[in-house]
C-alpha positions in Angstrom: -41.8 19.1 -9.8 -45.5 18.2 -9.5 -46.1 17.3 -5.9 -49.7 16.3 -6.2 -50.2 12.8 -7.4 -51.8 12.6 -10.8 -55.2 11.0 -10.9 -55.3 7.3 -11.8 -56.4 6.5 -15.3 -56.9 3.2 -17.1 -53.3 3.6 -18.4 -51.9 3.6 -14.8 -54.2 1.2 -13.0 -52.2 -2.0 -13.7 -53.1 -2.2 -17.3 -50.8 -2.0 -20.4 -50.7 1.3 -22.3 -53.7 1.7 -24.7 -53.4 -0.6 -27.6 -50.8 -2.9 -25.9 -51.0 -6.4 -24.5 -49.7 -6.4 -20.9 -46.3 -8.0 -20.3 -44.2 -8.8 -17.3 -40.6 -7.5 -17.7 -38.2 -8.2 -14.8 -35.4 -5.9 -13.9 -32.8 -8.6 -14.6 -32.5 -12.3 -15.4 -29.2 -14.3 -15.6 -28.3 -15.6 -19.0 -27.8 -19.3 -18.2 -28.6 -22.4 -20.2 -27.8 -25.9 -21.3 -24.0 -25.3 -21.6 -23.7 -24.1 -18.0 -25.9 -27.0 -16.9 -23.7 -29.5 -18.7 -20.5 -27.9 -17.3 -21.6 -28.9 -13.8 -21.3 -32.6 -14.7 -17.5 -32.6 -14.5 -17.1 -31.5 -10.9 -20.2 -33.3 -9.7 -19.1 -36.7 -11.2 -15.5 -36.3 -10.3 -16.2 -35.4 -6.7 -13.9 -32.4 -6.8 -16.4 -29.7 -6.0 -14.3 -27.3 -3.9 -11.7 -25.0 -5.5 -9.7 -26.8 -8.1 -9.2 -27.1 -11.9 -12.5 -25.5 -13.0 -11.8 -22.4 -10.9 -8.3 -22.2 -12.4 -9.8 -22.4 -15.9 -12.2 -19.6 -15.0 -9.4 -17.5 -13.6 -7.3 -17.9 -16.8 -10.2 -17.1 -19.1 -11.2 -14.0 -17.1 -7.6 -12.7 -16.9 -7.2 -13.1 -20.7 -10.5 -11.3 -21.4 -9.6 -8.4 -19.2 -6.0 -8.0 -20.2 -4.4 -8.8 -16.9 -1.7 -11.2 -15.7 -3.4 -12.4 -12.6 -7.0 -13.2 -11.7 -7.9 -14.8 -8.3 -11.4 -16.1 -7.7 -13.2 -15.4 -4.4 -16.6 -16.0 -2.9 -17.9 -12.5 -3.7 -16.9 -9.0 -4.8 -17.1 -8.1 -1.1 -14.5 -10.6 -0.1 -12.4 -9.7 -3.1 -12.3 -6.1 -1.8 -11.7 -7.2 1.8 -8.7 -9.4 0.8 -7.2 -6.6 -1.3 -7.3 -4.3 1.8 -5.9 -7.1 3.9 -3.1 -7.7 1.4 -2.1 -4.0 1.6 -2.1 -4.1 5.4 -5.0 -1.5 5.7 -6.1 -1.4 9.4 -7.0 0.7 12.4 -5.9 4.4 12.0 -6.0 4.2 8.2 -8.5 5.9 5.9 -9.8 4.7 2.5 -11.7 7.0 0.2 -14.9 5.6 -1.3 -17.8 7.1 -3.3 -20.8 8.4 -1.3 -23.2 6.7 -3.8 -22.5 3.0 -4.0 -23.7 -0.3 -2.7 -22.9 -0.4 1.0 -20.4 -3.2 0.7 -17.8 -0.7 -0.7 -17.8 1.2 2.6 -18.4 -1.9 4.8 -15.2 -3.6 3.8 -13.2 -0.6 5.0 -14.9 -0.6 8.4 -14.3 -4.3 8.8 -10.5 -3.7 8.6 -10.7 -1.2 11.5 -10.0 1.6 9.1 -12.3 4.6 8.4 -14.2 5.0 5.1 -14.0 8.6 3.9 -16.9 9.5 1.6 -16.3 11.4 -1.6 -19.2 12.9 -3.5 -20.2 11.7 -7.0 -21.1 13.3 -10.3 -24.8 12.6 -11.0 -24.1 12.6 -14.8 -22.0 9.4 -14.4 -22.9 8.2 -10.9 -19.1 7.8 -10.4 -16.8 9.4 -7.9 -16.1 13.1 -8.8 -12.4 13.6 -9.4 -12.8 17.4 -8.6 -13.8 16.5 -5.1 -11.2 13.8 -4.4 -8.2 15.9 -3.4 -10.2 17.4 -0.4 -10.8 13.8 0.8 -7.2 12.8 0.9 -5.1 13.3 4.1 -2.0 11.9 5.8 -3.8 8.8 6.9 -5.2 7.9 3.5 -4.0 4.4 2.4 -6.0 3.9 -0.8 -8.8 5.2 -3.0 -11.6 2.8 -4.0 -13.4 4.1 -7.1 -16.5 2.2 -8.3 -17.2 1.6 -12.0 -20.9 1.9 -11.2 -23.4 0.2 -13.5 -20.6 -0.8 -15.9 -19.3 2.7 -16.7 -15.6 3.1 -15.8 -14.6 5.8 -13.5 -12.3 8.5 -14.8 -9.1 6.8 -13.6 -6.6 9.3 -15.1 -8.3 12.2 -13.3 -8.5 10.3 -10.1 -4.8 9.4 -10.3 -3.9 13.1 -10.8 -6.1 14.0 -7.8 -4.5 11.4 -5.5 -1.0 10.9 -6.7 1.0 8.0 -5.3 -2.1 6.4 -3.7 -3.2 2.9 -4.8 -6.5 2.9 -6.7 -8.4 -0.3 -5.8 -11.4 -0.5 -8.1 -14.7 -1.8 -7.0 -15.6 -3.3 -10.4 -18.6 -5.3 -9.1 -20.6 -4.1 -12.1 -17.8 -4.0 -14.6 -17.2 -7.5 -16.0 -16.8 -6.8 -19.7 -16.4 -3.0 -19.3 -13.8 -1.7 -21.6 -13.7 -4.7 -23.9 -14.7 -2.4 -26.8 -13.2 0.7 -25.3 -10.0 2.3 -24.1 -9.0 -0.4 -21.6 -10.6 -3.4 -19.9 -11.7 -2.6 -16.3 -9.4 -5.2 -14.9 -6.3 -3.3 -16.0 -7.4 0.0 -14.3 -5.7 0.9 -11.1 -3.5 -1.3 -8.9 -6.2 -4.0 -8.7 -9.9 -4.5 -9.2 -12.6 -6.6 -7.6 -15.5 -8.1 -9.7 -18.9 -9.6 -8.8 -20.7 -12.5 -10.3 -24.0 -12.0 -8.6 -27.0 -12.9 -10.8 -27.7 -9.2 -11.6 -24.3 -8.9 -13.2 -23.5 -9.5 -16.9 -22.1 -13.0 -16.1 -22.9 -15.0 -13.0 -21.8 -17.9 -10.9 -24.6 -17.4 -8.4 -22.4 -15.7 -5.9 -18.7 -15.2 -6.5 -16.0 -12.6 -7.2 -12.6 -12.1 -8.8 -9.5 -10.0 -8.0 -7.5 -8.8 -11.0 -4.0 -7.2 -11.0 -0.8 -7.0 -12.9 1.2 -6.8 -9.7 2.7 -10.3 -9.2 3.6 -9.8 -5.5 0.1 -8.5 -4.7 -1.5 -11.4 -6.6 0.6 -13.9 -4.7 -0.4 -12.5 -1.3 -4.1 -12.3 -2.3 -4.0 -15.9 -3.4 -2.5 -17.0 -0.1 -4.9 -15.0 2.0 -7.9 -16.3 0.1 -6.9 -19.9 1.1 -6.4 -19.5 4.9 -2.9 -18.1 4.4 -1.6 -21.4 3.1 1.5 -21.5 1.0 0.0 -23.9 -1.6 -3.5 -24.5 -2.8 -5.6 -27.5 -1.9 -5.3 -28.8 -5.4 -1.5 -28.5 -5.4 -1.3 -30.3 -2.1 -3.6 -33.1 -2.9 -2.1 -33.7 -6.3 1.5 -33.4 -5.1 3.9 -36.1 -4.0 3.1 -35.7 -0.3 -0.7 -34.9 0.1 -0.6 -36.1 3.7 1.4 -33.1 4.8 -0.2 -29.8 5.7 1.1 -26.7 4.0 2.9 -23.9 5.8 0.7 -21.0 6.9 2.6 -17.7 6.8 -0.2 -15.3 7.5 -3.7 -15.5 9.2 -5.9 -15.8 6.1 -9.5 -16.3 5.2 -11.6 -19.0 3.5 -12.7 -16.9 0.5 -12.4 -19.8 -2.0 -14.7 -20.2 -5.0 -16.0 -23.7 -5.6 -15.3 -25.7 -8.7 -19.1 -25.9 -9.3 -19.0 -22.1 -9.6 -15.8 -22.2 -11.6 -17.3 -24.6 -14.2 -20.3 -22.2 -14.7 -18.0 -19.2 -14.7 -15.7 -20.6 -17.4 -18.7 -21.0 -19.7 -20.0 -17.6 -18.9 -16.6 -16.0 -19.5 -16.6 -17.4 -23.0 -20.0 -15.7 -23.6 -19.0 -12.4 -22.0 -18.1 -10.4 -25.2 -21.4 -11.4 -26.9 -23.4 -10.6 -23.8 -21.9 -7.1 -23.5 -22.4 -6.5 -27.3 -26.1 -7.5 -26.9 -26.5 -5.1 -24.0 -24.9 -2.2 -25.8 -27.4 -2.8 -28.7 -30.3 -2.6 -26.2 -28.8 0.5 -24.6 -28.7 2.2 -28.0 -32.3 1.1 -28.7 -33.4 2.6 -25.3 -31.7 5.9 -26.3 -33.5 6.0 -29.6 -36.9 5.2 -28.0 -36.7 7.4 -24.9 -34.9 10.5 -26.3 -38.1 12.5 -26.4 -38.8 12.2 -22.6 -37.4 15.5 -21.3 -38.0 14.4 -17.7 -35.7 11.3 -18.0 -31.9 11.7 -18.1 -30.4 8.7 -19.8 -27.0 7.2 -19.0 -24.2 8.2 -21.4 -23.5 6.2 -24.5 -19.7 5.9 -24.4 -17.2 3.4 -25.8 -16.5 0.5 -23.4 -19.6 0.9 -21.2 -20.4 -2.6 -19.9 -24.1 -1.9 -19.4 -24.6 -4.0 -16.2 -27.7 -1.8 -15.7 -29.5 0.9 -17.6 -29.9 3.6 -14.9 -31.6 6.8 -15.6 -32.4 9.9 -13.5 -35.9 11.2 -13.0 -35.5 15.0 -13.3 -37.4 16.4 -10.4 -38.3 19.8 -12.0 -39.8 18.2 -15.1 -41.1 14.8 -14.0 -44.9 14.1 -14.0 -44.6 12.6 -10.5 -41.9 11.7 -8.0 -39.7 8.8 -8.8 -41.2 6.4 -6.4 -44.7 7.1 -7.7 -43.5 6.5 -11.3 -41.8 3.2 -10.1 -45.1 2.2 -8.5 -47.0 2.9 -11.7 -44.5 1.0 -13.8 -44.7 -2.0 -11.5 -48.5 -2.0 -11.8 -48.0 -2.1 -15.6 -45.7 -5.1 -15.4 -42.3 -3.3 -15.7 -39.9 -3.8 -12.8 -37.6 -0.9 -11.8 -35.2 -0.3 -9.0 -33.3 2.6 -7.5 -29.8 2.7 -8.9 -28.3 2.1 -5.5 -28.1 4.2 -2.3 -26.2 7.1 -0.8 -24.1 5.6 2.0 -24.3 8.7 4.2 -28.1 8.4 4.6 -28.1 4.8 5.6 -28.8 4.4 9.3 -25.6 2.6 10.3 -23.4 5.3 8.7 -25.6 8.3 9.5 -25.6 7.3 13.2 -22.0 6.4 13.4 -20.5 9.4 11.6 -23.2 12.0 12.2 -23.8 12.7 8.5 -26.5 15.1 7.4 -28.4 14.4 4.1 -27.0 17.6 2.5 -23.3 16.6 3.2 -23.0 14.9 -0.2 -25.5 16.6 -2.6 -24.5 14.7 -5.7 -25.0 11.3 -3.9 -28.3 12.5 -2.4 -29.6 13.5 -5.9 -28.6 10.1 -7.2 -30.2 8.4 -4.2 -33.5 10.3 -4.7 -33.7 10.3 -8.5 -31.9 7.2 -10.0 -34.1 4.6 -11.6 -32.9 1.4 -13.3 -35.2 0.0 -16.0 -35.0 -3.6 -17.3 -31.9 -4.5 -19.2 -30.7 -8.1 -19.6 -29.8 -10.6 -22.3 -33.0 -12.5 -22.1 -35.1 -9.4 -23.0 -36.8 -9.5 -26.4 -37.2 -6.5 -28.7 -40.9 -6.7 -27.8 -40.1 -6.5 -24.1 -37.9 -3.4 -24.7 -40.6 -1.8 -26.8 -43.1 -2.4 -24.1 -40.9 -0.8 -21.4 -40.5 2.3 -23.6 -44.3 2.5 -24.2 -44.9 2.2 -20.5 -42.4 5.0 -19.7 -44.2 7.2 -22.2 -47.6 6.3 -20.7 -46.6 7.2 -17.1 -45.2 10.5 -18.4 -48.5 11.4 -20.0 -50.6 10.5 -16.9 
């Protein structure tokens, strides 16, 4: 890899590539519009803005799209993961295996139960947990494995199941709304349960928000109870029932992880649009592959059936790249193209490094992804001209 910074030229000083008009292309924008705006009128005018009929509508739509019997809305993917661990009784003395390259919430939720997150290295080609390394991470205290479908690409669940037989697979599907709709199986059906995110950088959004999906009726019932303070019935059931003045029974100490009906109204509209949004992103991913295939320093994400394309995350190949990744990102930002690291390696974050004594080389796959991953703009409000401009800028920084 070239360690000396290339001299600045007119192409890399905040201008567009030669012959191009400069554009501003954000890394992501939510796809929201008039229909979502109008959907808010119902709960606003009715006065029922906490969890109620609109959330239930969103849950039904999401479950149907993802081929599962049960979908339970939450305040975020983080709380969805937390309530799943609580529902399984994970606590002090237990271990849960999580990927070493993921957003920190995946590991944080394990710590918050009092259990210990055990990091497993990832395959840089997919960014997902490496099944060949999983068996060595499983021990007598392991209660679950939490694979992540990172950036919308489903983890190899069959291989993970063989590597950890008998253990529940709880999928962090934060990036995976719509993953598998055109492939082998929707993400919500994979493993014992899955947790989704509706953050604005995801394919569909409710601002913040999450969803648990499962085909296990007993698990779904316990999750639904824990999401609502541990109450035996929902607020809607109680207020619309024959004796709304009586408080429900509380059979377990639960949480307040309820989604609002304002979010549910938006989510129901977004769910109806999800297949089209994923199809649009797949078309853009294919266009990127065609436009960037000649860049030998940029490893592109795999084009596989069912990829949900929450993000288009490449790897800057250090032995071929014209400059380090962060320098390339700086140059692209100056040209109007937003980029981001894919995510981070958990073991190099201060709170985990200091607590567990990790060294950077402990998880080489995760470290490589941490150092070289680069997300380029991909969202449903991009135009073909935007995408063409991004490709032109990537060629320009490679020639600097």
